[in-house]
N, C-alpha and C positions, 0 to 999 in steps of 0.2 A: 305141294311137297317142296320143301326148301333144301338148299345145299346143306351138307352135313357140316357140323362145326369142327374146329380144330381139335377139340377134346375128343369128339367121336372119331375123328381121323386117326388119332394115335392108338385107338383101341380096336378099330374095325377094319383097317385096310392094310394090305400087304405092300411091300416095297415096290417102287416103280422101276421097271427095267426096259419096258418097250412101250412105244407111243405110235399111234397111227393118226396122222393129220389128213383130214379129208379135203385136201387142196393139192395143186401141183407143187412139185419140189421147187423151192426158190432158186433162181439162177445165180444170185449173188453169193460169193464166198463169205461175205460178211453178214450173212443172214443171222438174225438172233437165234434161230434154231440150231445153227452150227455152233454157236457159242454155248447154247444149252447142252448140246451133246458133249462138248469138251468139258464143261464145268461139272455136269452131273453123271457123266459116264453112262448115258442111256442110249438106246437105239431108237431113232425116229425114222419112220417110213412115211412117205407121202403118196396119197392115192386119191385123185378126184372122185368124189361120190356122185357128182353131177358133171355134165359137160354141156357145151353150147353148140348148137347147130344153126347155121344161118338160114333164113327163109329166102325163097327165090324172089326175083323181081316180079314175077307173075303174082305171087302171093301179096306183095306190096300193092300192086294195082288193084287186086280184089278188095283190099282195105280202103280203096278209093283215095289213096294218098298220092299226090303229085308233089315230089319234094321241091320242085322248082317254085312252088307257091310260097315257100317259107323263107323268112328273112333272118331267123335266129334258131339255133339248135341248143337244146339243154342236154348235156351229157352227165349221166350219173355213174358211169363205169367205163372202163377201157373197152369192154366188149361192145358197148354202145358206139364208141368211136370207130372201132374196126368195122362193124357191120353197116354203119351209116356210109362210110366211104367206099366200102365194097359194093353196096347197092347203087351208090351214085355212079360208080364206074360201070356197073352192069347196065344201068339205065342211060348211060352215056350223057350224064349230066355234069357239066363243068361247074363245080361249086364256086360261086363268085367271091371275089376278094372282100366284098362288102358284108359277107355273112358274119353275123355275130355268134360267138360261141360262149355258152355259160356252163362252166364246169363245176361239178359238186365239190371237188377237192383239188389240191395242188398236184396230187399224183395223176389225176385224170388230165389236168391241163398240161402237165409235162408230157404225158403220153401223146397228146394231140400233136405234138411236134413231129411225130412220125408222118403226118399227112400235110401239115401246113407250116409255112415259115412264121414262127411264133411272133416275131417283132413286127410283122407286116399284117397281122390280123387283129380283129377286135375280139379279145378274149377276156372274160370276166370269171374270176375264180372265188369259190367259197372256201372257207377254212377247212371244213370237214363234212358238214351235214348239208342236206338239201335246203334247210331253212337259211343257212348261211348264204348260199348263192341266190336264193329267192329275194334276198334283200337287194341284190343287183338287178334281178329280172324285173321287179316292179318299177324300176326307173325307165323301162322301155316298153310301156304298155301298147304302143302303136305297132310293135313288131308282131309278126305271126310266128309263133313258136312251134317247133316240132320236138317231141320227146321220143327218140329212138329207144326201144326197150325190149325186154323179153316177154314171153307169155306168162312169166311168173312175177309180174310187177307187183310190188308191195301196195296194199290198199291205201296206205298213208300218203303215197306220192300223188295220185290224182286228187285226193282231198286237199293236200297242201297247194297244189297248182290252181285248183278251182277257187280256193280262198283268196288268191291274189287278184282275181278278176282279169287275168290276161287271156288272150286269144291263143289257145294251145290245142294241139292234136297229138294223140298217142299213135305211134307207129310200132307195131311188133315186127322188129327186124331180125330177131333171132329167138330160138326156143331153148329153154333150159330142160335138158333131158337127163333122165336117171341113167347112170353108168352101170354096166354089168360087173358085179363084184363077186361072182360065183366062185372064183378061185380063192377067195378069202374065207370060205365057209369053215374050214378047219384050222384057221389061223387065229391065235389069241393074242390080244394086246392088253396091257395094263390100263392104258388110257386111250380113249377115242376122242378126237377133237373135231368139233363142228362149228361152222361159221354161218350157216343159213338153215331155215326151215326145210329147204329142199334136200339138204344133206341128211337130216333126220328122216325125211320121207324115203330117201334112197336106202337108208339102213334097213327099214322095215319092209320096203319093197323087195330087196334082195334077200333078207332074212326075216320072214314073217314070224318065225318062232324064236326070234332073238330074246334072250334072257340076260339081264344085266349082271346079276350075281356080283362078283367082285370087280368087274370092269368099271373103271372110273370114267365118267362122262364130263367133258369140258365143253362149254358153249360160249359163244361170243355174241353179245347183243340180246336185247329183250325179245325180239321175235323168235330167235333160235331157242332161247330159254323157254318161251311159251310152248313151242312145238315139242320140245323134249318133255316138258311136264305133261302136256296133253297125251303123250304116248306112255305116260307112267314111268318115265326114266327118273332116276335119282341124279341130280346135278351135283357133282363134287367140286368142279372148278368153274368159276364164273368170271368173265371179263366183258367189257371193261368195268372196273370199279375205281374208287378213289385210291385204293391201295395198289391195285394192279391194272394200270391203264392198257396194258397189252396182254395178249394171250400167253406169250412166252414168259412174261413176268409172273403171271398167275400160275403157270405150270411150274416154274422154278420154285416159287414159294411153297407150292404143294409138295413137290419132291423133297424139299428141305425138311419138311415135317415127316412125310411118309417114310423116307429112307434114313431118318435119324436113329431109329430104333435098331 
């Protein structure tokens, strides 16, 4: 089932007035969502459909992980950064200054500064994707790599790491948990925005009888798109694409058409 075309959009859909984004509200006043609100005169609410809960140091030990054995850490998200250093503190492990950090994106690397003095550490940064930072990882095959991650790790990540031939270990340091959305049962939004397969799972866990009808579904990324299609949802807004590299740009373009009439 493919996303509807612009021609179908003009004849099938109602105007957009309300949007629910399945993520926490951005802290920055300059958020693109605030710009979208001002430009399109729409109401945008934010509500995480999933949340993260850290595992205990005991659970880490049960995974037979001794973080002192590792000489390099691969971070794919800010959650991974938080929970690695949380557990290091709980385990009373002083992370050595010689530790190498490989960050999937600049955003993750910037966030790492919350815990380390950036200019005094060995930090390697990818442009945006895991493949980007793996180009740096393969230069250090003598290191012992730890990947702090959630219980909902994408299957593509272990596959990509195995393909490099490095010595690496997965550590589940936090769990992705479905949030309780029962208070939204009788609330209607014109657009629901999703960024992960877990968000789609949360929707149907909370509302197993959910029917899309005229609700527009916006998804970010191929894995979220697949999860939505697998659930029989009609995808109305898709990002990133060549025309719409960001979700806010995709929504903006959609509203321009839907609200034109």
